[in-house]
C-alpha positions as CSV (number, residue, x, y, z in Angstrom):
1,X,92.9,119.1,23.2
2,X,88.9,121.0,23.5
3,X,88.8,123.9,26.3
4,X,85.3,123.3,28.1
5,X,84.9,124.1,31.7
6,X,85.6,121.4,33.8
7,X,89.0,120.8,32.3
8,X,90.3,124.9,32.7
9,X,88.4,123.8,36.4
10,X,90.5,120.5,36.9
11,X,93.6,122.5,35.4
12,X,93.0,125.2,38.3
13,X,92.1,122.9,40.9
14,X,95.4,121.0,40.6
15,X,97.5,124.3,40.2
16,X,96.3,126.1,43.6
17,X,97.1,121.9,45.6
18,X,100.7,122.2,43.6
19,X,100.6,126.1,45.1
20,X,99.8,124.7,48.5
21,X,102.0,122.3,48.2
22,X,104.5,124.1,47.4
23,X,104.4,127.0,50.1
24,X,103.6,124.1,53.1
25,X,106.9,123.0,52.2
26,X,108.7,126.3,52.5
27,X,106.8,126.9,55.8
28,X,108.1,123.4,57.4
29,X,111.4,123.8,56.0
30,X,111.9,127.1,58.0
31,X,110.2,126.1,60.3
32,X,112.4,123.7,61.0
33,X,115.7,126.1,60.5
34,X,114.6,128.7,62.8
35,X,114.0,125.5,65.2
36,X,117.5,124.2,65.0
37,X,119.1,127.8,65.0
38,X,117.1,127.5,68.5
39,X,118.5,124.1,69.7
40,X,122.1,125.3,68.7
41,X,122.1,127.9,71.1
């Protein structure tokens, strides 16, 4: 495997995308849970 700037850049961008998706997923699930709690009351 030849490690050049393009390879490293693409890997970094993929990692950042995954982190953002996971973070947004946690945010949405937290919002849904808090919203459900409000509706229960």
